[in-house]
C-alpha positions as CSV (number, residue, x, y, z in Angstrom):
1,M,15.0,51.9,-65.7
2,S,13.7,48.6,-64.4
3,V,15.1,47.0,-61.2
4,P,16.2,43.5,-61.7
5,P,14.2,41.0,-59.5
6,Q,16.0,40.1,-56.2
7,P,16.5,36.5,-55.3
8,P,14.5,35.3,-52.3
9,P,16.4,35.4,-49.0
10,G,18.3,32.3,-48.2
11,P,18.3,30.2,-45.0
12,G,19.3,32.2,-41.9
13,Q,18.8,35.6,-43.6
14,P,16.1,38.0,-42.4
15,G,12.8,36.9,-43.8
16,G,14.2,33.6,-45.0
17,P,13.3,30.1,-44.0
18,S,14.8,28.5,-40.8
19,P,18.2,27.0,-41.4
20,Y,17.1,24.0,-39.5
21,G,14.2,23.2,-41.7
22,P,10.5,22.8,-40.7
23,P,9.8,21.1,-37.5
24,P,8.9,17.4,-37.7
25,G,5.2,16.9,-38.3
26,G,4.6,20.5,-39.3
27,G,4.2,21.8,-35.7
28,Q,5.2,25.0,-34.1
29,P,8.4,26.8,-35.2
30,Y,11.5,25.9,-33.3
31,G,12.0,27.8,-30.1
32,S,8.3,28.6,-29.6
33,P,7.9,29.9,-26.1
34,Y,4.4,28.4,-25.9
35,P,4.4,24.7,-27.1
36,G,1.1,24.0,-28.7
37,Q,0.1,27.7,-28.6
38,P,0.5,30.4,-31.2
39,Y,3.1,33.2,-30.8
40,P,1.8,36.4,-29.2
41,G,0.1,38.4,-31.9
42,Q,0.0,35.5,-34.3
43,Q,-3.4,34.4,-35.6
44,P,-4.4,31.0,-34.3
45,P,-5.0,28.3,-36.9
46,P,-8.6,27.4,-37.7
47,G,-10.2,25.2,-35.1
48,F,-7.6,26.1,-32.4
49,T,-8.9,25.9,-28.9
50,P,-6.9,27.7,-26.2
51,R,-5.8,25.7,-23.3
52,G,-7.3,26.6,-19.9
53,P,-6.6,25.5,-16.4
54,A,-7.5,21.9,-15.7
55,A,-10.8,21.3,-14.0
56,P,-10.4,20.5,-10.3
57,V,-10.8,16.8,-9.4
58,E,-13.9,16.2,-7.2
59,K,-13.4,14.6,-3.9
60,P,-13.9,10.8,-4.2
61,K,-16.3,9.0,-1.9
62,E,-13.3,6.9,-0.7
63,V,-11.7,10.0,0.9
64,E,-15.0,10.8,2.7
65,T,-15.2,7.2,3.9
66,A,-11.6,7.3,5.2
67,F,-12.4,10.6,7.0
68,R,-15.5,9.2,8.7
69,L,-13.6,6.1,9.8
70,G,-10.9,8.4,11.2
71,L,-13.5,10.3,13.2
72,L,-14.9,6.9,14.5
73,S,-11.5,5.8,15.6
74,I,-11.1,9.1,17.6
75,A,-14.5,8.6,19.3
76,I,-13.5,5.0,20.2
77,S,-10.2,6.3,21.6
78,I,-11.9,8.8,23.9
79,V,-14.3,6.1,25.2
80,G,-11.4,3.8,25.6
81,I,-9.5,6.4,27.8
82,A,-12.5,6.8,30.0
83,L,-12.9,3.0,30.4
84,S,-9.2,2.6,31.2
85,F,-9.6,4.8,34.2
86,A,-12.8,3.0,35.2
87,V,-11.0,-0.4,35.2
88,S,-7.6,0.9,36.5
89,G,-8.4,0.0,40.1
90,P,-9.4,-3.6,39.5
91,A,-6.5,-4.0,37.0
92,I,-4.0,-2.8,39.5
93,D,-5.5,-5.2,42.1
94,A,-5.1,-8.1,39.6
95,A,-1.5,-7.0,38.9
96,I,-0.6,-6.9,42.6
97,A,-2.2,-10.3,43.2
98,A,-0.4,-11.9,40.2
99,N,3.1,-10.5,40.7
100,P,5.2,-9.6,43.7
101,L,5.7,-5.9,44.3
102,P,9.0,-4.4,43.1
103,P,11.7,-4.1,45.8
104,G,11.3,-1.0,47.9
105,F,7.7,-0.4,46.9
106,T,4.7,-0.6,49.2
107,E,1.3,-1.4,47.9
108,Q,0.2,2.2,48.3
109,Q,3.3,3.5,46.4
110,F,2.7,1.0,43.6
111,R,-0.9,2.2,43.2
112,Q,0.3,5.8,43.1
113,V,2.9,5.1,40.4
114,A,0.4,3.1,38.4
115,L,-2.1,5.9,38.6
116,I,0.4,8.6,37.5
117,G,1.5,6.4,34.6
118,S,-2.1,6.0,33.5
119,I,-2.6,9.8,33.6
120,V,0.6,10.5,31.6
121,F,-0.3,7.9,29.0
122,A,-3.9,9.4,28.7
123,V,-2.4,12.9,28.2
124,F,-0.1,11.5,25.5
125,L,-3.0,9.8,23.8
126,L,-5.0,13.1,23.8
127,I,-2.2,14.9,22.1
128,I,-2.0,12.2,19.4
129,I,-5.7,12.3,19.0
130,G,-5.6,16.1,18.5
131,L,-2.9,15.8,15.8
132,Y,-4.8,12.9,14.2
133,L,-8.0,15.0,14.0
134,L,-6.1,18.0,12.4
135,F,-4.5,15.7,9.8
136,M,-7.9,14.1,9.1
137,F,-9.3,17.5,8.0
138,K,-6.2,18.3,6.0
139,M,-6.4,14.9,4.3
140,R,-10.1,15.5,3.5
141,A,-9.1,18.8,1.8
142,G,-6.7,16.9,-0.5
143,R,-3.4,17.4,1.2
144,N,-1.2,14.4,0.3
145,W,1.3,15.1,3.2
146,A,-1.6,14.8,5.6
147,R,-2.4,11.4,4.1
148,I,1.2,10.2,4.6
149,L,1.3,11.5,8.2
150,L,-2.0,9.8,9.0
151,T,-0.7,6.6,7.6
152,I,2.4,6.8,9.9
153,L,0.3,7.6,13.0
154,G,-2.1,4.9,12.1
155,L,0.5,2.3,11.8
156,L,2.2,3.4,15.1
157,W,-1.2,3.2,16.8
158,I,-1.8,-0.3,15.4
159,A,1.6,-1.4,16.7
160,M,0.9,0.1,20.1
161,G,-2.6,-1.5,20.2
162,L,-1.3,-4.9,19.4
163,W,1.4,-4.6,22.1
164,G,-1.3,-3.6,24.6
165,L,-3.5,-6.5,23.6
166,A,-0.6,-8.9,24.3
167,G,-0.8,-7.9,27.9
168,S,-4.5,-7.4,28.3
169,G,-4.9,-10.2,30.8
170,Q,-5.0,-7.9,33.8
171,V,-7.6,-5.7,32.1
172,L,-9.8,-8.7,31.4
173,A,-9.6,-9.6,35.1
174,A,-11.4,-6.4,35.9
175,G,-14.7,-7.9,34.8
176,P,-17.2,-6.9,32.2
177,L,-15.8,-3.4,31.7
178,G,-12.4,-5.0,31.0
179,F,-13.9,-7.1,28.2
180,V,-15.6,-4.0,26.8
181,S,-12.3,-2.1,26.9
182,V,-10.4,-4.8,25.1
183,G,-13.2,-5.2,22.6
184,L,-13.1,-1.5,21.8
185,S,-9.3,-1.7,21.3
186,V,-9.7,-4.4,18.8
187,L,-12.5,-2.5,17.0
188,Q,-10.3,0.6,16.9
189,L,-7.4,-1.2,15.2
190,V,-9.8,-2.5,12.6
191,V,-11.2,1.0,11.9
192,I,-7.8,2.6,11.6
193,A,-6.6,-0.1,9.2
194,A,-9.8,0.4,7.1
195,S,-9.3,4.2,7.1
196,I,-5.7,3.7,5.7
197,F,-7.1,1.3,3.1
198,F,-9.6,3.8,1.8
199,M,-7.1,6.7,1.7
200,F,-5.0,4.7,-0.8
201,R,-7.7,3.4,-3.1
202,P,-6.9,4.0,-6.8
203,A,-9.7,6.5,-7.1
204,T,-8.1,8.8,-4.6
205,G,-4.8,9.2,-6.5
206,P,-5.9,12.1,-8.9
207,Y,-7.5,13.9,-6.0
208,F,-4.2,14.1,-4.0
209,Q,-2.0,14.6,-7.1
210,Q,-3.7,17.8,-8.1
211,E,-2.2,19.6,-5.1
212,R,1.3,18.8,-6.5
213,A,0.2,19.9,-10.0
């Protein structure tokens, strides 16, 4: 006795076509857990190339240039701190000669306060320099957060430097060393600005974005 042929399964039945129809453009079936990839156990189509991890972006030369400029600014800072102590005595003498002493201060007390203020400021600068150096190495390794922190520190340093240059008359009165100290301060501001500029060149974008990826 012959079995009559069975009709093909309809949409939504086991083995039948999808009730939603084929996907637009003939791509993967709806609900594929791997877009653009075959199902586990499914034979890949001819010419299919499996996707692998993206190749790491090489460090651009602009990043290395920004790093070296940052190191140069640190070296200038250390020399500038040493020069500031060398010219502190003549600078204090010029300040005493140009302005009357504050009420209740003797000349000796004024010199002691000025010296203590210079030491505290130098220690503060050394802490900032240490952080700046750490962030420079992290930036060089492709850390975008370090690039942002370096930019913030650099802009603050530039603002402090411009404020210091506005009152550099007493330092210039210290003689040749005073002129050298002011000249190094100007050079440092230019170097820091150049370092920030190179950190944000268009070629550095993919290098810092791959960390987020």
